[in-house]
N, C-alpha and C positions, 0 to 999 in steps of 0.2 A: 491098308489097313488092310487086320486078321476078316477073316471070314465072322469073327466071333467080334467083333468087329472094337478090339483091340489095335492099339497101335502095330507097326511094325518096328525095326528097329531103323526103317529110313524116317517113319511117317514118325521117331524121336525124335530122329534129326531134326526134321522142318522143323520141328516144333522150338525149337533154338538159333530159329536163322527170320530176325524181322525185317532185317534191312535191305534182304535181297530177292532175289527171286528162292525163293522156300525150298519150291521142287527142285529145281534143276538146280539148285547147289547143294541141299542134302542126294536127291538120285548121284552128281559126282565125285561127289564123297563117298559114297556106299559102297560105289560098282569099281573103286580104288584109280578114279583119274584119274585125280591126282596126285597121284602117290611117287610120280618122277618128275615129279617140276622143280626148279630153285625157288630161290626166294621172288625175285622179279618176277617172275616166270607167271607163281603162282597170285601173285597180289596184282596183273594183267587179266589172268580168268579174274579173279574177284569183282575184276572193277565192270567185266561184263553182264552182269548180274543187277546192274540197279537199272531201275526205271527207263526208257526210249526218253530223252526230254525233246530231242530235234526234232521236226516237221518230215527232215529228210536220211532213213538212216544210214549210219555209214556202210559201205559196204567190206563184207570183209574180204571180198579181193584185192580191196584198193592198201589193204594191208601191208608189212613186211612181216609175215611170222614163222617163225620155225617151224620141226614138224613137233616138237613135245606139246608147242598153243594150239596147229591143227588136227594134232589126233583130238585133244580136251574140248577143242572148239567143236572139230564129228560129233563126236559124242554126245557135247550137250544140246547139239539143233538136230539131232534125230530120238531124244528124247522131247524135244520140243513138237517135235510135228506128232511123234505116238501120245505125248498130251491134250494139244489141240483132234486127234482123231476118235482118240478117247469121250473129250469133254459131245464132242458132234453126235460121236456112235448114241451116250446118254441123256441127248436131248437138252446139258446143262450150255447155262451163259456161258456161247466158245466164245474168247478172247485170243485172241495168235500170242502164241509165245512166241519169242525170238533175247535172243544176245545182243547183247549192246555192247558194240561195239567204236561208242564215240571215244571214251577215255583211254583207245590201246596208245594211241599213238602221242598222248598228252602224255602219260606215261613213262612212251617209250625216251622218248625227248627229256624227260627228270630224269631217266636211270641212268640218262645219258651223258648228266652233266651238265642241260642248258638251264639257265636262271629262271626266278617266274617268272620274274618279268617279260623276257626272250620269250617266251613258253603262252607268257598272255597274245601279248603282242602280235607271234603268227599264227594263234588257234582262234584271237580278235574275242579271245573273253575277258571277264574283267574276274580281277583279285579274288572278292568275294566268290564270282560263283567256281575259283579253282579252288577256293578252300573251305567251301562248301562240301564239293565230290571229294575232296583229302578227308576228312570228319566223316560223310558216311562211308568210305572203304577202310578208316578206321572203322570202325562200328563194325563194318562184315567182317575184319579181321577177329575184336571180340567174338563175335558170335561162332565162325567156323572152329577156332580157341576155345570155347565150349563144351562144343560138336567132339574137338578132338580130343578134351580134357572126359568126354560119357565115353567116348570110346579104350580109353588111353593111349593115340597114336602120340607115340614122342615124338616121328617125323613129321607130322604135321604141327607140332606144336614147337618142333624147332625152327621147321620156315618162318611159322611165324616172329621168333623173337626177333627183337629189333628190328622192329617196322616202322618205329620211332625215329631211327636211329641217320635216316636220310634228311639229307640239307631243306629237299624241298617240306618236310613234313616243320620246319620253324616257325612258317608261317601258318598254318595249321592249328599249332598248337601252343598259344599265348604263354607264357611265362607268368606265375603266379606273383601280385604283385606282395606278397609275403616276402619271399627271397632274397625281397633288395631290402627289409627291412634293418 
């Protein structure tokens, strides 16, 4: 917020984000950190914005990441520390801010053409949980589209175009019964 209690541009972006961590994602967007990513890299970054559900978080060091992703994650982790420090100093209810690397390898496997069944077996996850993850990722994509639309950001809008075209989304997006009548 500004001193006069109006929202900054980053604050306006954060109001459009509900499924992901709104502070971190709006910061990464506003700082143009996402601009040099391709579509798959952007989806991987968006997957790290989901709440951590596993007991032991996945270590970033265990992942096979390129320099683009490492740059974005460095910026994201640095911002997480800034938020934590500010909350601690202001004695606001402190909660650790982290990026969730749980789904990165799963997405990389899907992008490399692994079947849904193979991914579920390899990562010991149920197809329903994979489906839930993919649907949530689509919701985050839609929220980032809203932010990009507010900012007339054609580059990000183009990156997020046709995300549903990946084969693995066929399990997450059921066909309408009306299409078969």
